[in-house]
OpenMM code with the backbone's topology and positions (N, CA, C; nanometers):
from openmm import Vec3, app, unit

residues = "MET LEU ARG ALA SER ALA ASP ALA ASN GLY GLU ALA ILE ASP LEU ARG GLY VAL GLY ASP ALA SER ILE ASP SER HIS VAL PRO HIS GLY ARG VAL LEU SER ALA ILE ALA GLU ALA ALA VAL LEU ARG ASP GLY ASP GLU LEU PRO ALA ALA ARG ASP ARG ALA VAL ALA ALA LEU GLY GLU ASP GLY THR ARG ARG VAL ILE ALA VAL ILE ALA ASN PHE GLU MET MET ASN ARG LEU LEU ASP ALA VAL GLY ILE GLY PRO PRO ALA SER ARG HIS ALA ILE GLY ASP ALA ILE GLY VAL ALA LEU PRO VAL ARG PHE ARG".split()
positions = [
    Vec3(-0.8042, 0.1482, -0.5276),
    Vec3(-0.7803, 0.0541, -0.6342),
    Vec3(-0.7899, -0.0890, -0.5819),
    Vec3(-0.7418, -0.1106, -0.4607),
    Vec3(-0.7480, -0.2447, -0.4038),
    Vec3(-0.8927, -0.2885, -0.3869),
    Vec3(-0.9751, -0.1989, -0.3346),
    Vec3(-1.1160, -0.2319, -0.3161),
    Vec3(-1.1831, -0.2595, -0.4508),
    Vec3(-1.1569, -0.1763, -0.5496),
    Vec3(-1.2172, -0.1946, -0.6815),
    Vec3(-1.1710, -0.3256, -0.7447),
    Vec3(-1.0437, -0.3566, -0.7311),
    Vec3(-0.9908, -0.4811, -0.7862),
    Vec3(-1.0551, -0.6018, -0.7190),
    Vec3(-1.0666, -0.5966, -0.5870),
    Vec3(-1.1290, -0.7075, -0.5134),
    Vec3(-1.2744, -0.7230, -0.5543),
    Vec3(-1.3474, -0.6121, -0.5639),
    Vec3(-1.4877, -0.6180, -0.6042),
    Vec3(-1.5016, -0.6766, -0.7439),
    Vec3(-1.4142, -0.6322, -0.8356),
    Vec3(-1.4216, -0.6803, -0.9746),
    Vec3(-1.3935, -0.8292, -0.9856),
    Vec3(-1.3141, -0.8821, -0.8925),
    Vec3(-1.2785, -1.0239, -0.8964),
    Vec3(-1.3583, -1.1079, -0.7980),
    Vec3(-1.4592, -1.0469, -0.7360),
    Vec3(-1.5433, -1.1198, -0.6425),
    Vec3(-1.4690, -1.1686, -0.5191),
    Vec3(-1.3678, -1.0934, -0.4761),
    Vec3(-1.2883, -1.1316, -0.3597),
    Vec3(-1.3277, -1.0467, -0.2397),
    Vec3(-1.3270, -1.1081, -0.1226),
    Vec3(-1.3559, -1.0358, 0.0008),
    Vec3(-1.2249, -0.9952, 0.0656),
    Vec3(-1.2115, -0.8673, 0.0970),
    Vec3(-1.0919, -0.8180, 0.1647),
    Vec3(-1.1345, -0.7359, 0.2854),
    Vec3(-1.0423, -0.7178, 0.3766),
    Vec3(-1.0647, -0.6329, 0.4935),
    Vec3(-0.9646, -0.5194, 0.4839),
    Vec3(-1.0107, -0.4028, 0.4418),
    Vec3(-0.9212, -0.2894, 0.4207),
    Vec3(-0.8508, -0.2448, 0.5476),
    Vec3(-0.9047, -0.2791, 0.6643),
    Vec3(-0.8368, -0.2419, 0.7883),
    Vec3(-0.6977, -0.3047, 0.7949),
    Vec3(-0.6798, -0.4189, 0.7290),
    Vec3(-0.5504, -0.4857, 0.7268),
    Vec3(-0.4439, -0.4096, 0.6507),
    Vec3(-0.4849, -0.3137, 0.5690),
    Vec3(-0.3885, -0.2301, 0.4977),
    Vec3(-0.3197, -0.1354, 0.5952),
    Vec3(-0.3943, -0.0835, 0.6898),
    Vec3(-0.3381, 0.0113, 0.7851),
    Vec3(-0.2941, -0.0498, 0.9165),
    Vec3(-0.3316, -0.1766, 0.9398),
    Vec3(-0.2997, -0.2427, 1.0666),
    Vec3(-0.2540, -0.3853, 1.0374),
    Vec3(-0.1241, -0.4088, 1.0489),
    Vec3(-0.0664, -0.5391, 1.0135),
    Vec3(-0.1171, -0.6527, 1.1014),
    Vec3(-0.1798, -0.6206, 1.2143),
    Vec3(-0.2318, -0.7273, 1.3007),
    Vec3(-0.3646, -0.7819, 1.2500),
    Vec3(-0.4234, -0.7163, 1.1503),
    Vec3(-0.5496, -0.7601, 1.0915),
    Vec3(-0.5209, -0.8227, 0.9557),
    Vec3(-0.5735, -0.9417, 0.9329),
    Vec3(-0.5546, -1.0105, 0.8049),
    Vec3(-0.6431, -0.9435, 0.6997),
    Vec3(-0.5818, -0.8884, 0.5980),
    Vec3(-0.6564, -0.8205, 0.4910),
    Vec3(-0.7214, -0.9197, 0.3948),
    Vec3(-0.6800, -1.0434, 0.3999),
    Vec3(-0.7247, -1.1490, 0.3085),
    Vec3(-0.6709, -1.1291, 0.1671),
    Vec3(-0.5728, -1.0408, 0.1528),
    Vec3(-0.5024, -1.0238, 0.0255),
    Vec3(-0.3901, -1.1260, 0.0253),
    Vec3(-0.3788, -1.2079, -0.0793),
    Vec3(-0.2689, -1.3038, -0.0827),
    Vec3(-0.1340, -1.2332, -0.0630),
    Vec3(-0.0569, -1.2827, 0.0314),
    Vec3(0.0746, -1.2253, 0.0640),
    Vec3(0.0641, -1.0796, 0.1104),
    Vec3(-0.0506, -1.0429, 0.1655),
    Vec3(-0.0752, -0.9043, 0.2053),
    Vec3(0.0281, -0.8490, 0.3006),
    Vec3(0.0686, -0.9285, 0.3976),
    Vec3(0.1670, -0.8779, 0.4946),
    Vec3(0.3033, -0.8577, 0.4290),
    Vec3(0.3384, -0.9457, 0.3368),
    Vec3(0.4649, -0.9311, 0.2630),
    Vec3(0.4600, -0.8044, 0.1780),
    Vec3(0.3469, -0.7834, 0.1111),
    Vec3(0.3313, -0.6646, 0.0269),
    Vec3(0.3356, -0.5370, 0.1110),
    Vec3(0.2671, -0.5378, 0.2236),
    Vec3(0.2672, -0.4204, 0.3113),
    Vec3(0.4067, -0.3902, 0.3632),
    Vec3(0.4799, -0.4937, 0.3998),
    Vec3(0.6142, -0.4736, 0.4552),
    Vec3(0.7087, -0.4121, 0.3528),
    Vec3(0.7043, -0.4601, 0.2304),
    Vec3(0.7961, -0.4043, 0.1304),
    Vec3(0.7530, -0.2640, 0.0901),
    Vec3(0.6226, -0.2390, 0.0835),
    Vec3(0.5749, -0.1044, 0.0513),
    Vec3(0.6167, -0.0062, 0.1601),
    Vec3(0.5977, -0.0446, 0.2855),
    Vec3(0.6335, 0.0443, 0.3961),
    Vec3(0.7840, 0.0710, 0.3992),
    Vec3(0.8640, -0.0325, 0.3808),
    Vec3(1.0098, -0.0146, 0.3824),
    Vec3(1.0548, 0.0758, 0.2679),
    Vec3(0.9941, 0.0604, 0.1513),
    Vec3(1.0329, 0.1417, 0.0361),
    Vec3(0.9896, 0.2868, 0.0534),
    Vec3(0.8652, 0.3074, 0.0943),
    Vec3(0.8135, 0.4434, 0.1085),
    Vec3(0.8849, 0.5188, 0.2201),
    Vec3(0.9166, 0.4490, 0.3285),
    Vec3(0.9864, 0.5135, 0.4398),
    Vec3(1.1376, 0.5188, 0.4187),
    Vec3(1.1839, 0.4601, 0.3075),
    Vec3(1.3270, 0.4551, 0.2750),
    Vec3(1.4063, 0.3940, 0.3898),
    Vec3(1.3519, 0.2832, 0.4411),
    Vec3(1.4126, 0.2140, 0.5550),
    Vec3(1.5197, 0.1185, 0.5039),
    Vec3(1.6425, 0.1672, 0.5011),
    Vec3(1.7542, 0.0894, 0.4483),
    Vec3(1.7844, -0.0359, 0.5279),
    Vec3(1.7435, -0.0392, 0.6550),
    Vec3(1.7645, -0.1588, 0.7362),
    Vec3(1.6599, -0.2652, 0.7060),
    Vec3(1.5355, -0.2243, 0.6870),
    Vec3(1.4258, -0.3195, 0.6674),
    Vec3(1.4080, -0.3608, 0.5219),
    Vec3(1.4418, -0.2742, 0.4272),
    Vec3(1.4147, -0.3027, 0.2861),
    Vec3(1.4768, -0.4334, 0.2366),
    Vec3(1.6032, -0.4630, 0.2648),
    Vec3(1.6588, -0.5906, 0.2164),
    Vec3(1.5832, -0.7129, 0.2713),
    Vec3(1.5465, -0.7087, 0.3981),
    Vec3(1.4728, -0.8213, 0.4573),
    Vec3(1.3335, -0.8318, 0.3959),
    Vec3(1.2675, -0.7174, 0.3751),
    Vec3(1.1341, -0.7183, 0.3143),
    Vec3(1.1415, -0.7690, 0.1705),
    Vec3(1.2470, -0.7297, 0.1004),
    Vec3(1.2642, -0.7775, -0.0375),
    Vec3(1.2866, -0.9282, -0.0392),
    Vec3(1.3689, -0.9787, 0.0516),
    Vec3(1.3931, -1.1231, 0.0581),
    Vec3(1.2635, -1.1996, 0.0846),
    Vec3(1.1793, -1.1463, 0.1753),
    Vec3(1.0505, -1.2118, 0.2030),
    Vec3(0.9602, -1.2073, 0.0803),
    Vec3(0.9650, -1.0962, 0.0071),
    Vec3(0.8840, -1.0854, -0.1143),
    Vec3(0.9313, -1.1841, -0.2208),
    Vec3(1.0617, -1.1958, -0.2382),
    Vec3(1.1150, -1.2911, -0.3365),
    Vec3(1.0744, -1.4334, -0.2989),
    Vec3(1.0806, -1.4655, -0.1699),
    Vec3(1.0418, -1.5999, -0.1250),
    Vec3(0.8939, -1.6266, -0.1522),
    Vec3(0.8106, -1.5253, -0.1380),
    Vec3(0.6662, -1.5430, -0.1563),
    Vec3(0.6207, -1.5261, -0.3003),
    Vec3(0.6853, -1.4340, -0.3736),
    Vec3(0.6361, -1.3943, -0.5055),
    Vec3(0.7305, -1.4268, -0.6201),
    Vec3(0.8542, -1.4635, -0.5887),
    Vec3(0.9549, -1.4841, -0.6914),
    Vec3(1.0183, -1.3518, -0.7316),
    Vec3(1.1262, -1.3617, -0.8074),
    Vec3(1.1981, -1.2412, -0.8514),
    Vec3(1.1115, -1.1519, -0.9396),
    Vec3(1.0442, -1.2118, -1.0392),
    Vec3(0.9622, -1.1309, -1.1308),
    Vec3(0.8465, -1.0646, -1.0579),
    Vec3(0.7801, -1.1376, -0.9702),
    Vec3(0.6702, -1.0807, -0.8936),
    Vec3(0.7166, -0.9667, -0.8058),
    Vec3(0.8327, -0.9829, -0.7451),
    Vec3(0.8872, -0.8780, -0.6586),
    Vec3(0.9217, -0.7543, -0.7405),
    Vec3(0.9777, -0.7725, -0.8593),
    Vec3(1.0081, -0.6574, -0.9457),
    Vec3(0.8801, -0.5817, -0.9804),
    Vec3(0.7740, -0.6544, -1.0111),
    Vec3(0.6467, -0.5888, -1.0445),
    Vec3(0.5917, -0.5131, -0.9245),
    Vec3(0.5994, -0.5746, -0.8067),
    Vec3(0.5508, -0.5089, -0.6844),
    Vec3(0.6286, -0.3802, -0.6597),
    Vec3(0.7597, -0.3854, -0.6710),
    Vec3(0.8419, -0.2668, -0.6474),
    Vec3(0.8124, -0.1594, -0.7521),
    Vec3(0.7866, -0.1989, -0.8751),
    Vec3(0.7525, -0.1016, -0.9796),
    Vec3(0.6201, -0.0317, -0.9467),
    Vec3(0.5225, -0.1063, -0.8992),
    Vec3(0.3936, -0.0464, -0.8617),
    Vec3(0.4119, 0.0492, -0.7443),
    Vec3(0.4873, 0.0055, -0.6428),
    Vec3(0.5136, 0.0916, -0.5274),
    Vec3(0.5803, 0.2209, -0.5729),
    Vec3(0.6812, 0.2093, -0.6569),
    Vec3(0.7544, 0.3276, -0.7045),
    Vec3(0.6630, 0.4212, -0.7821),
    Vec3(0.5770, 0.3668, -0.8652),
    Vec3(0.4859, 0.4494, -0.9446),
    Vec3(0.3887, 0.5249, -0.8543),
    Vec3(0.3292, 0.4556, -0.7572),
    Vec3(0.2368, 0.5225, -0.6667),
    Vec3(0.3075, 0.6285, -0.5840),
    Vec3(0.4263, 0.5968, -0.5360),
    Vec3(0.5005, 0.6928, -0.4545),
    Vec3(0.5367, 0.8160, -0.5368),
    Vec3(0.5739, 0.7956, -0.6629),
    Vec3(0.6054, 0.9082, -0.7500),
    Vec3(0.4814, 0.9965, -0.7672),
    Vec3(0.3664, 0.9365, -0.7929),
    Vec3(0.2444, 1.0142, -0.8116),
    Vec3(0.2077, 1.0895, -0.6839),
    Vec3(0.2203, 1.0221, -0.5682),
    Vec3(0.1885, 1.0880, -0.4419),
    Vec3(0.2798, 1.2070, -0.4168),
    Vec3(0.4079, 1.1911, -0.4436),
    Vec3(0.5020, 1.3014, -0.4205),
    Vec3(0.4744, 1.4187, -0.5143),
    Vec3(0.4396, 1.3897, -0.6387),
    Vec3(0.4064, 1.4971, -0.7326),
    Vec3(0.2823, 1.5727, -0.6865),
    Vec3(0.1800, 1.5000, -0.6455),
    Vec3(0.0579, 1.5650, -0.5983),
    Vec3(0.0837, 1.6464, -0.4716),
    Vec3(0.1617, 1.5894, -0.3795),
    Vec3(0.1969, 1.6631, -0.2578),
    Vec3(0.2738, 1.7907, -0.2921),
    Vec3(0.3644, 1.7815, -0.3884),
    Vec3(0.4493, 1.8952, -0.4236),
    Vec3(0.3682, 2.0134, -0.4757),
    Vec3(0.2590, 1.9850, -0.5425),
    Vec3(0.1767, 2.0943, -0.5963),
    Vec3(0.0560, 2.1237, -0.5079),
    Vec3(0.0501, 2.0585, -0.3909),
    Vec3(-0.0533, 2.0898, -0.2925),
    Vec3(-0.1890, 2.0283, -0.3185),
    Vec3(-0.1920, 1.9211, -0.3956),
    Vec3(-0.3195, 1.8554, -0.4238),
    Vec3(-0.3368, 1.7378, -0.3289),
    Vec3(-0.4399, 1.7425, -0.2494),
    Vec3(-0.4709, 1.6339, -0.1580),
    Vec3(-0.5792, 1.5450, -0.2162),
    Vec3(-0.6161, 1.4429, -0.1431),
    Vec3(-0.7205, 1.3527, -0.1920),
    Vec3(-0.8558, 1.4227, -0.1962),
    Vec3(-0.9390, 1.3899, -0.2948),
    Vec3(-1.0719, 1.4506, -0.3003),
    Vec3(-1.1570, 1.4015, -0.1830),
    Vec3(-1.2532, 1.4818, -0.1446),
    Vec3(-1.3401, 1.4482, -0.0310),
    Vec3(-1.4047, 1.3106, -0.0492),
    Vec3(-1.4299, 1.2716, -0.1718),
    Vec3(-1.4935, 1.1425, -0.1969),
    Vec3(-1.4044, 1.0257, -0.1558),
    Vec3(-1.2757, 1.0514, -0.1322),
    Vec3(-1.1820, 0.9448, -0.0961),
    Vec3(-1.1492, 0.9412, 0.0533),
    Vec3(-1.2016, 1.0344, 0.1302),
    Vec3(-1.1724, 1.0381, 0.2733),
    Vec3(-1.2134, 0.9090, 0.3432),
    Vec3(-1.3213, 0.8483, 0.2996),
    Vec3(-1.3696, 0.7260, 0.3627),
    Vec3(-1.2690, 0.6124, 0.3500),
    Vec3(-1.1852, 0.6145, 0.2469),
    Vec3(-1.0857, 0.5090, 0.2300),
    Vec3(-0.9841, 0.5152, 0.3432),
    Vec3(-0.9359, 0.6341, 0.3753),
    Vec3(-0.8443, 0.6486, 0.4881),
    Vec3(-0.9076, 0.6000, 0.6168),
    Vec3(-1.0333, 0.6324, 0.6349),
    Vec3(-1.1048, 0.5869, 0.7540),
    Vec3(-1.1162, 0.4345, 0.7544),
    Vec3(-1.1437, 0.3746, 0.6383),
    Vec3(-1.1621, 0.2293, 0.6289),
    Vec3(-1.0345, 0.1528, 0.6612),
    Vec3(-0.9191, 0.2087, 0.6242),
    Vec3(-0.7937, 0.1375, 0.6508),
    Vec3(-0.7302, 0.1808, 0.7824),
    Vec3(-0.7950, 0.2740, 0.8508),
    Vec3(-0.7454, 0.3153, 0.9814),
    Vec3(-0.6301, 0.4129, 0.9759),
    Vec3(-0.6197, 0.4872, 0.8671),
    Vec3(-0.5139, 0.5869, 0.8533),
    Vec3(-0.5806, 0.7231, 0.8393),
    Vec3(-0.5652, 0.8043, 0.9409),
    Vec3(-0.6281, 0.9365, 0.9388),
    Vec3(-0.5538, 1.0296, 0.8442),
    Vec3(-0.6285, 1.1010, 0.7640),
    Vec3(-0.5680, 1.1999, 0.6762),
    Vec3(-0.5310, 1.3235, 0.7574),
    Vec3(-0.4236, 1.3905, 0.7195),
    Vec3(-0.3897, 1.5143, 0.7889),
    Vec3(-0.5060, 1.6140, 0.7809),
    Vec3(-0.5188, 1.6954, 0.8817),
    Vec3(-0.6287, 1.7924, 0.8898),
    Vec3(-0.6363, 1.8778, 0.7642),
    Vec3(-0.5227, 1.9128, 0.7073),
    Vec3(-0.5233, 2.0014, 0.5903),
    Vec3(-0.5964, 1.9390, 0.4710),
    Vec3(-0.6169, 1.8069, 0.4724),
    Vec3(-0.6873, 1.7405, 0.3628),
    Vec3(-0.8342, 1.7145, 0.3944),
    Vec3(-0.8800, 1.7532, 0.5116),
    Vec3(-1.0198, 1.7289, 0.5489),
    Vec3(-1.1051, 1.8485, 0.5173),
] * unit.nanometer
topology = app.Topology()
chain = topology.addChain("A")
for resn in residues:
    res = topology.addResidue(resn, chain)
    for name in ("N", "CA", "C"):
        topology.addAtom(name, app.Element.getBySymbol(name[0]), res)
């Protein structure tokens, strides 16, 4: 979705930055977004408050609420698909490769 959104808006992004925080993805506030997504998905109670504070500073309260809602929605969908044993379609394997996140063997 990130790639499609960037393409639709004529923006250049580096998807490797999604999987590697040392690479600038060129997404506005990308590192802030990645940090809050990672803290939420990993249920990191120590990091989440700090990541939320950084998001509020960068995006405001309303922006942070929207970001957290998107994260929650994606995480819910991923957990539902995992629960019923549905992995990503073969056509999406290249996305994992592009962001530097290897898919588990069972999905290859």
